[in-house]
N, C-alpha and C positions, 0 to 999 in steps of 0.2 A: 695390022693384027700381030699380036703377042705369038711366040712360038708356043706351039702344044708341046706337053710333055712327051717324050720317045719311049714307048713300052717295048720291051724285048722279051721274048720266051725263047730261049735256046735250048736245044737238046744235044746231049752227047752220050755217045753209046762205047762204053768200056769194051775194050778186047778183052777175051777170055783170060782170067788169071791176072788182070791188070786192074780189077774193081778197087781195091784198097789203095794202090798206089794213085789212082785217078782221083777218087775221093779225097784223098791227102791233097793233092794239087789244087783242086775245086775248092776246099775249106780255106787254103790258103788265100784264094783270090777274095773272099769276103771282106774282111776286116780293111784292106787297103782299099778297096773299090769303094766301101761304104764311106770311107774318109775323104773321098775326093770330092771335090767343089762340082755341083751339080747332080750328084747320086741321090736320090730319093729312096729307091729300094733295090737291094741287091740280095736276092735270097736263093739258097740252094735247095733243091728237092733231089729225092731219088723216089723212082717209081717202085712201087711194091708189086706191079705186074711184071715188069721185066728187067729191072735194075738198070735202068737208063737214068742219067742225071739231068736235071733241066735247071737252068738260072732263070729266075723272073727278075727283070730289071726295068727301074723307072729314072729316065734321067730328064732333067730339066729341058736340055736342048740337044739337038745332033751336035752341035759343037762340043758339048760335054763329052759325048760318046767319042768323038774323035780325038779328044785330048785324053781320054782313059785308054785308047787304044796305043798311045804314045808313052804310057807310064811304063817303068821297069817290070812290074809285077804282070802286067798284061803281056809284054814281050816273052817273058820268061814262060808264061802260060802257054802262049802260042807255040813256042819252039818245043816244049815237053809234051805236047798232044800226040805227036805221030806215033810215038811208040805206045800209048796208053789209049788210043780210040781206034774204032773201026773206020772213022773217017773224019772228015773236019767237023766241026761243030755246026747244027743247022739252027741257025736263028731265024726266028720269024718276028716280024714288026707287026704289033697290034695297034688297032685303032678302036677306040672306045664306042660301043652303041649305046646311046642314052635311052635306056628301056624305061624311064621313068615318064615319058611323054606317050 
């Protein structure tokens, strides 16, 4: 059986006063991540309700995500988060429910 795509929805909560710095860091993740092999979707959103940021990602395989985590831009992202967020990113791995049946 072929690997299914891996879908991730990750939430990041900025520290007070760090919203702009966090947004800049997160925007910087988009282009290099989209250029990676195996990346299908890598989109950034901001909640209009509470100002949290959300990545919506689709990768071809788990191996592609593991390779993504070894990229220099991802390592920079991880080391920069502590001063910008209330805690670590909260990723959620999603599975599709086929509602067409």
